[in-house]
C-alpha positions in Angstrom: -70.9 54.2 -53.3 -69.6 50.7 -52.7 -67.7 49.1 -55.6 -68.1 45.4 -56.3 -65.9 43.5 -58.7 -67.2 40.3 -60.3 -64.1 38.4 -61.6 -65.7 35.2 -62.8 -68.6 34.4 -65.1 -71.7 34.9 -63.0 -75.1 35.5 -64.5 -76.5 39.1 -64.5 -79.8 37.7 -63.1 -77.9 36.2 -60.1 -76.4 39.5 -59.2 -79.4 41.7 -60.2 -79.8 42.7 -56.5 -76.4 44.4 -56.6 -77.2 46.1 -59.9 -80.4 47.5 -58.4 -78.8 48.8 -55.3 -78.5 52.6 -55.3 -75.3 52.5 -53.2 -73.5 49.9 -55.2 -71.5 50.0 -58.4 -70.8 46.7 -60.1 -67.9 46.0 -62.5 -67.7 42.6 -64.3 -64.2 41.7 -65.4 -63.9 37.9 -65.8 -60.7 36.2 -66.8 -58.2 38.5 -65.0 -54.7 37.2 -64.2 -53.5 37.5 -60.7 -51.3 40.5 -61.6 -54.3 42.2 -63.3 -56.5 41.6 -60.3 -53.8 42.9 -57.9 -53.5 46.0 -60.0 -57.2 47.0 -59.6 -58.5 45.3 -56.5 -57.5 48.3 -54.3 -60.5 50.3 -55.7 -63.1 47.7 -54.6 -65.1 47.1 -51.4 -66.2 43.6 -52.4 -65.1 40.8 -54.7 -67.4 38.1 -56.2 -65.9 34.9 -57.6 -66.7 31.3 -58.6 -64.0 28.7 -58.8 -61.7 30.2 -61.5 -60.3 33.3 -59.7 -57.7 32.5 -57.1 -57.9 35.0 -54.3 -54.4 34.9 -52.9 -52.5 36.6 -50.2 -51.2 39.1 -52.8 -54.8 40.0 -53.8 -55.8 40.4 -50.2 -52.9 42.6 -49.4 -53.6 44.8 -52.4 -57.3 45.1 -51.5 -56.9 47.9 -49.0 -60.7 48.7 -49.1 -61.8 45.0 -49.4 -64.4 44.1 -46.8 -65.8 40.9 -48.2 -65.1 38.1 -50.7 -68.2 36.2 -51.9 -68.0 32.7 -53.4 -71.0 31.9 -55.6 -70.9 28.3 -54.6 -69.9 26.1 -51.7 -66.2 25.4 -51.9 -63.7 28.1 -50.9 -60.5 26.3 -51.6 -59.5 29.0 -54.1 -59.6 31.7 -51.4 -56.8 32.2 -48.9 -58.9 32.1 -45.7 -56.0 32.7 -43.2 -55.0 35.8 -45.2 -58.5 37.1 -45.3 -59.0 36.6 -41.5 -55.7 38.3 -40.7 -56.9 41.3 -42.6 -60.4 41.3 -41.3 -61.9 40.5 -44.7 -65.1 38.4 -44.4 -65.4 35.4 -46.8 -68.9 34.1 -47.5 -70.3 31.3 -49.6 -73.7 30.0 -50.6 -74.2 26.5 -49.0 -78.0 26.4 -49.6 -78.3 27.3 -53.2 -78.0 23.8 -54.7 -80.2 22.0 -52.1 -83.2 21.5 -54.3 -81.2 20.9 -57.5 -79.2 18.1 -55.8 -82.4 16.7 -54.3 -84.1 16.6 -57.7 -81.1 15.0 -59.3 -81.2 12.3 -56.7 -84.8 11.6 -57.5 -84.1 11.6 -61.2 -81.4 9.0 -60.7 -83.6 6.9 -58.4 -86.4 6.8 -61.0 -84.1 6.1 -63.8 -82.7 3.3 -61.8 -86.1 1.9 -60.9 -87.2 1.9 -64.6 -83.9 1.2 -66.4 -84.4 4.4 -68.4 -80.8 5.0 -69.7 -80.5 1.3 -70.8 -83.9 1.3 -72.5 -83.1 4.5 -74.3 -79.8 3.2 -75.7 -81.5 0.1 -77.1 -84.4 2.0 -78.5 -82.3 4.6 -80.4 -80.0 1.7 -81.5 -82.9 0.2 -83.4 -84.1 -2.5 -80.9 -87.7 -2.5 -79.7 -87.1 -4.5 -76.5 -90.1 -4.4 -74.1 -89.1 -7.5 -72.2 -85.6 -6.8 -70.8 -86.5 -3.8 -68.7 -89.0 -4.8 -66.1 -88.9 -2.1 -63.4 -90.2 -1.5 -59.9 -92.5 1.1 -58.4 -91.4 3.5 -55.7 -94.8 3.3 -54.0 -94.7 1.3 -50.7 -91.0 0.8 -51.0 -88.7 1.5 -48.1 -86.2 4.3 -48.8 -83.2 4.5 -46.5 -81.8 8.1 -46.3 -78.4 8.2 -44.7 -77.9 11.9 -43.8 -80.8 14.1 -42.9 -79.4 17.5 -43.5 -80.9 20.0 -45.9 -80.7 17.7 -49.0 -81.6 14.5 -47.2 -84.6 16.1 -45.7 -85.8 17.4 -49.0 -85.4 14.0 -50.6 -87.4 12.4 -47.7 -90.2 14.9 -48.2 -90.5 14.1 -51.9 -90.2 10.4 -51.3 -93.2 10.5 -49.0 -95.2 12.2 -51.7 -94.4 9.1 -53.9 -95.8 6.8 -51.1 -92.4 5.6 -49.9 -91.7 4.7 -46.3 -88.7 6.6 -45.0 -86.1 5.1 -42.7 -83.4 7.6 -41.8 -80.1 7.8 -40.1 -78.2 11.0 -39.1 -75.8 11.4 -36.1 -77.8 14.4 -34.9 -81.3 12.9 -35.6 -83.3 12.4 -32.4 -86.5 10.4 -32.0 -88.4 13.7 -31.6 -87.1 15.3 -34.8 -87.6 12.0 -36.7 -91.2 12.0 -35.6 -91.6 15.6 -36.7 -90.2 14.8 -40.1 -92.4 11.7 -40.4 -89.5 9.3 -40.8 -88.4 6.2 -38.9 -85.1 6.5 -37.1 -82.6 3.7 -37.5 -78.9 2.8 -37.5 -77.0 2.4 -40.7 -77.1 -1.4 -40.4 -80.8 -1.5 -39.6 -81.6 0.6 -42.7 -79.3 -1.4 -44.9 -81.1 -4.6 -43.8 -84.6 -3.3 -44.6 -84.4 -0.7 -47.4 -85.4 -1.3 -51.0 -83.6 1.9 -52.0 -80.8 3.7 -50.3 -79.6 7.3 -50.9 -76.7 8.9 -49.1 -76.4 12.6 -48.2 -73.6 12.9 -45.7 -70.3 14.7 -46.0 -67.2 12.6 -46.7 -65.3 12.3 -43.3 -63.1 9.5 -41.8 -66.3 8.4 -40.1 -68.4 8.2 -43.3 -65.8 6.9 -45.7 -67.0 3.5 -46.9 -70.0 3.8 -44.6 -71.5 1.1 -46.9 -68.9 -1.5 -47.6 -68.5 -5.3 -47.6 -70.2 -5.9 -44.2 -73.2 -3.8 -45.1 -73.6 -5.6 -48.4 -73.5 -8.9 -46.5 -76.6 -8.0 -44.4 -78.3 -6.0 -47.2 -81.8 -6.8 -48.4 -81.4 -8.7 -51.6 -82.5 -6.8 -54.7 -82.2 -3.3 -53.2 -80.9 -0.3 -55.2 -78.5 2.4 -54.2 -78.0 6.1 -55.2 -75.0 8.4 -54.4 -75.3 12.1 -55.4 -73.4 13.2 -52.3 -69.6 12.5 -52.2 -67.5 9.8 -53.8 -66.1 7.4 -51.2 -69.1 7.2 -48.9 -69.9 3.9 -50.6 -67.1 1.4 -51.3 -67.2 1.2 -55.1 -65.4 -2.1 -55.5 -67.5 -3.8 -52.8 -70.6 -2.5 -54.6 -69.6 -4.0 -57.9 -69.1 -7.4 -56.1 -72.5 -7.0 -54.5 -74.1 -6.2 -57.9 -72.4 -9.2 -59.6 -73.6 -11.4 -56.7 -77.2 -10.3 -57.3 -77.4 -8.7 -53.8 -77.8 -5.2 -55.3 -80.2 -4.9 -58.3 -78.6 -1.6 -59.5 -76.8 1.6 -58.6 -76.8 5.2 -59.7 -73.8 7.4 -59.1 -73.2 11.1 -59.7 -69.9 11.1 -57.8 -66.8 9.0 -57.6 -63.9 8.4 -55.3 -61.6 9.7 -58.1 -63.0 12.3 -60.5 -63.0 11.9 -63.3 -63.0 8.1 -62.9 -60.4 6.2 -64.8 -61.3 4.8 -68.2 -61.5 1.2 -67.0 -63.6 2.0 -63.9 -66.1 -0.9 -63.7 -69.1 1.5 -63.2 -68.7 3.0 -66.7 -69.6 -0.2 -68.7 -71.7 -2.1 -66.1 -75.2 -2.8 -67.4 -76.7 -2.3 -63.9 -75.0 1.0 -63.1 -76.1 4.5 -64.1 -73.5 7.3 -64.0 -73.5 11.1 -64.5 -70.5 13.5 -64.3 -71.2 15.2 -61.0 -74.2 17.1 -62.1 -75.9 17.5 -58.7 -75.7 21.3 -58.7 -75.8 21.8 -62.5 -79.1 23.6 -63.2 -79.7 27.2 -64.3 -81.7 27.8 -61.1 -78.9 26.5 -58.8 -76.3 28.7 -60.5 -78.6 31.7 -60.2 -79.5 30.8 -56.6 -75.9 30.7 -55.3 -75.3 34.1 -57.0 -78.4 35.5 -55.5 -77.6 34.2 -52.0 -74.0 35.5 -52.1 -75.2 38.9 -53.5 -77.7 39.3 -50.6 -75.0 38.6 -48.1 -72.4 40.9 -49.7 -75.0 43.7 -49.6 -75.7 43.1 -45.9 -72.0 43.2 -45.1 -71.3 46.3 -47.0 -74.2 48.1 -45.2 -73.1 46.8 -41.8 -76.2 44.7 -41.3 -76.5 41.1 -39.8 -75.3 38.4 -42.2 -74.8 34.6 -42.3 -72.7 32.0 -44.2 -69.3 33.5 -43.3 -66.6 30.8 -43.5 -63.7 32.6 -41.7 -63.4 33.9 -38.2 -65.2 37.2 -37.6 -63.1 40.1 -36.1 -62.7 39.9 -32.3 -61.5 42.7 -30.1 -57.7 42.4 -29.6 -57.9 42.2 -25.8 -60.5 39.4 -25.9 -58.6 37.6 -28.7 -55.4 37.6 -26.7 -57.1 35.9 -23.7 -59.0 33.4 -25.8 -56.7 32.5 -28.7 -54.5 30.1 -26.6 -57.6 28.1 -25.8 -58.9 27.7 -29.4 -57.1 24.4 -30.1 -58.0 23.0 -26.7 -61.6 23.9 -27.1 -61.9 22.3 -30.5 -60.2 19.1 -29.3 -62.4 18.9 -26.3 -65.4 18.9 -28.5 -64.0 16.5 -31.1 -62.8 14.0 -28.4 -66.2 14.0 -26.8 -68.0 13.6 -30.1 -66.0 10.5 -30.8 -66.6 9.1 -27.4 -70.4 9.8 -27.2 -72.9 7.4 -28.6 -76.4 8.4 -29.7 -77.8 11.6 -31.3 -76.4 14.7 -29.6 -79.2 16.9 -28.1 -77.3 19.4 -26.0 -73.7 20.7 -25.7 -73.0 22.2 -22.2 -69.9 24.3 -21.8 -68.8 25.5 -18.4 -66.0 28.2 -18.2 -64.3 28.5 -14.9 -61.6 31.0 -13.6 -60.5 34.0 -15.6 -62.4 32.7 -18.6 -65.7 33.4 -16.7 -64.9 37.1 -16.9 -64.7 37.6 -20.7 -67.0 37.1 -23.7 -66.2 33.5 -24.6 -68.4 33.3 -27.7 -65.5 32.8 -30.1 -64.2 30.0 -28.0 -67.6 28.4 -27.8 -67.7 28.4 -31.6 -64.5 26.3 -31.7 -65.9 23.8 -29.2 -69.1 23.4 -31.1 -67.1 23.1 -34.3 -65.1 20.3 -32.7 -68.3 18.4 -31.8 -70.0 18.8 -35.2 -67.0 18.3 -37.5 -66.6 14.7 -36.4 -69.8 13.9 -38.2 -70.1 16.7 -40.8 -66.4 17.2 -41.6 -64.1 20.2 -41.3 -64.9 21.4 -44.8 -68.6 21.8 -43.8 -68.2 23.2 -40.3 -66.2 26.3 -39.4 -66.0 28.6 -36.5 -68.5 31.0 -37.9 -71.3 28.6 -39.0 -70.9 26.1 -36.2 -73.6 27.7 -34.0 -76.0 28.0 -36.9 -75.4 24.3 -37.9 -76.0 23.2 -34.3 -79.3 25.1 -34.2 -80.3 23.7 -37.6 -79.9 20.2 -36.2 -81.8 21.0 -33.0 -78.7 20.8 -30.9 -78.9 23.2 -27.9 -75.7 25.0 -26.8 -75.8 25.9 -23.1 -73.1 28.1 -21.5 -72.4 28.4 -17.8 -69.7 30.4 -16.0 -68.3 29.8 -12.5 -65.5 31.1 -10.4 -64.4 27.7 -9.0 -61.7 26.0 -11.0 -60.8 23.0 -8.9 -57.2 24.2 -8.5 -56.7 25.4 -12.1 -56.3 28.9 -13.3 -58.8 28.3 -16.0 -60.9 25.2 -16.7 -63.2 24.3 -19.6 -65.7 21.5 -19.0 -67.8 20.2 -21.9 -70.7 17.8 -21.5 -72.5 16.2 -24.4 -76.1 15.0 -23.7 -77.3 12.5 -26.2 -80.5 10.4 -26.4 -78.5 7.5 -25.0 -75.8 8.9 -22.6 -74.2 11.9 -21.1 -70.4 12.2 -21.4 -68.1 15.0 -20.1 -64.5 16.2 -20.4 -62.5 19.0 -18.8 -59.4 20.6 -20.1 -57.0 23.5 -19.3 -53.6 25.0 -20.3 -50.7 24.0 -18.2 -47.6 26.3 -18.2 -44.8 24.5 -20.0 -47.1 21.7 -21.2 -49.8 23.4 -23.2 -53.4 21.9 -23.7 -54.3 19.0 -21.4 -57.3 16.9 -20.7 -57.6 16.8 -16.9 -60.8 14.9 -16.4 -62.9 12.4 -18.4 -66.4 11.9 -16.9 -65.7 11.6 -13.1 -62.1 10.3 -13.6 -59.1 12.6 -13.1 -56.4 12.2 -15.9 -53.5 14.2 -17.4 -53.5 13.7 -21.2 -52.1 15.6 -24.1 -54.9 15.9 -26.6 -53.1 14.7 -29.7 -52.5 11.7 -31.8 -54.0 8.2 -31.5 -55.7 7.6 -28.1 -57.3 4.5 -26.7 -59.9 5.0 -24.0 -60.7 1.9 -21.9 -63.5 1.7 -19.3 -62.8 -1.2 -16.9 -63.1 -2.6 -13.4 -60.2 -1.7 -11.1 -58.7 -5.3 -10.8 -55.0 -6.4 -10.6 -53.5 -7.5 -13.9 -55.6 -5.5 -16.4 -52.9 -3.0 -17.3 -50.5 -5.8 -17.9 -52.8 -7.7 -20.1 -53.6 -4.6 -22.2 -49.9 -3.8 -22.6 -49.0 -7.3 -23.5 -51.7 -7.7 -26.1 -50.7 -4.4 -27.7 -47.0 -5.3 -27.6 -47.6 -8.7 -29.3 -49.5 -6.8 -32.1 -46.6 -4.3 -32.6 -48.6 -1.4 -31.1 -46.2 0.8 -29.1 -47.6 2.7 -26.0 -46.3 6.2 -25.7 -48.1 7.2 -22.5 -50.7 5.7 -20.2 -53.0 7.3 -17.6 -55.3 5.5 -15.2 -58.1 7.2 -13.2 -60.4 5.4 -10.8 -63.3 6.3 -8.7 -62.3 4.1 -5.8 -60.2 1.0 -5.1 -61.7 -2.0 -6.9 -64.5 0.1 -8.5 -65.0 1.7 -11.9 -61.8 3.0 -13.7 -60.6 4.4 -16.9 -57.4 3.9 -18.8 -56.2 6.4 -21.4 -53.3 5.3 -23.7 -51.5 7.2 -26.4 -50.1 4.9 -29.0 -47.8 5.5 -32.0 -50.1 4.3 -34.7 -53.8 3.5 -35.3 -54.8 0.2 -33.6 -56.1 -2.4 -36.1 -59.8 -3.3 -35.8 -59.0 -6.9 -35.0 -56.7 -5.9 -32.1 -59.5 -3.7 -30.7 -61.8 -6.6 -30.8 -59.3 -8.8 -28.9 -58.9 -6.0 -26.3 -62.7 -5.9 -25.8 -62.7 -9.6 -24.9 -60.2 -9.2 -22.1 -61.6 -9.9 -18.5 -62.9 -6.8 -16.6 -62.9 -4.6 -19.8 -66.3 -2.9 -20.0 -65.9 -0.9 -23.2 -63.2 0.8 -25.3 -62.9 3.4 -28.0 -60.1 4.4 -30.3 -59.9 8.2 -30.9 -57.8 10.2 -33.3 -57.1 13.9 -32.6 
């Protein structure tokens, strides 16, 4: 018999699968202190929690029989992942359980926004019969901009089409082919902002998506549009939105999430007549709470029985001899992927990885997971993508991962070459470990370089003409940007060349614009690793 401990309030219906299993014994003991949990966890094979129980290193150490910790929800910040991984304990979550619930809340907010329902309700129950102040709009024939076409965004788009809306969509992994399959029109963020009557955001909050809609977008926005955020606070610049509403650019907004939660008492959203707010209710339905419990129960049962499972959020066990060979390359692999994701424009279709040298003789699957995580996490965030689910998320977004192995290493003991193929361009990078120096980038596209993959980098494509390096250095110096290192690679004298600079701090946007205007500069990109 497998023993499962449920230490947080989880509905019996959600874990009925475990109750029904003939080889499982379930104990529900919510409200345990850490000491109490440590005292009894040694008897259990699995632990199910929500957000209240903190699964610490002490708990893991005491759980001598513990094989899996299941989180009935998405976040796992209350679970010590490194400790679990070190002890071979699998941690799983339920990322899909609240998809429909959040989608439906988004639609509820959109319809309430279109018809002024909360405002009309307040006046009516207050004794006023006001039919003139709340002239709404139909959803039919309106353009809905969906920013983020993952699970939730795709479900919103499907329902919006049923309402007769025209869907314009943006996602960093959305290709023309997949957009056509989904029945949506592919566009950039700015194209969507300029044409949409309604906008809803469904992206993770990353440095790339923070304030994705801000002052510039409101300047080009279609006048009278409406905006909904049931994803993450911070994707939309809240103060810029208030200015846009007060300037009659935006007709109204509906927010379930805030940059700071709970919002401060004087937050302008809370008393603005054109803003609808709810207290982060996207996942708050009976069905969603049961669904996440059902999902995690299914996975726990599969793990206990030694069957195939999904949704693990920590590194699965790897044979010691393989791990010893691969572990030094994990950081390099992730940075190769992340660097290339920042450098590549367009929707990524394929990730090609070539392992050369000694790496061609071992199972490189764990290392590939790090590379793919590096690529995806730039757009989806490190909280969403981990080394276990990275391959699944790539497949879910129609991103093909192609692995090749060759003996030739171009003079290096081992060489990892990553190529991203997007719908606009192919970009590649190669890296290795150098004794005494650690991870290094040794080639970007066709140009040889020698770059430590860390900090603030500036990549400049230019023509190989005299004076360019001096002009770049002078402009950065005048703007108080210190250059730590500089590498220049060129194809041939006077031809195409690349300049890679490491600088001590992020380069201001206006300085990047000035650099782009220098003679012989073709394009440039600031990258943070």
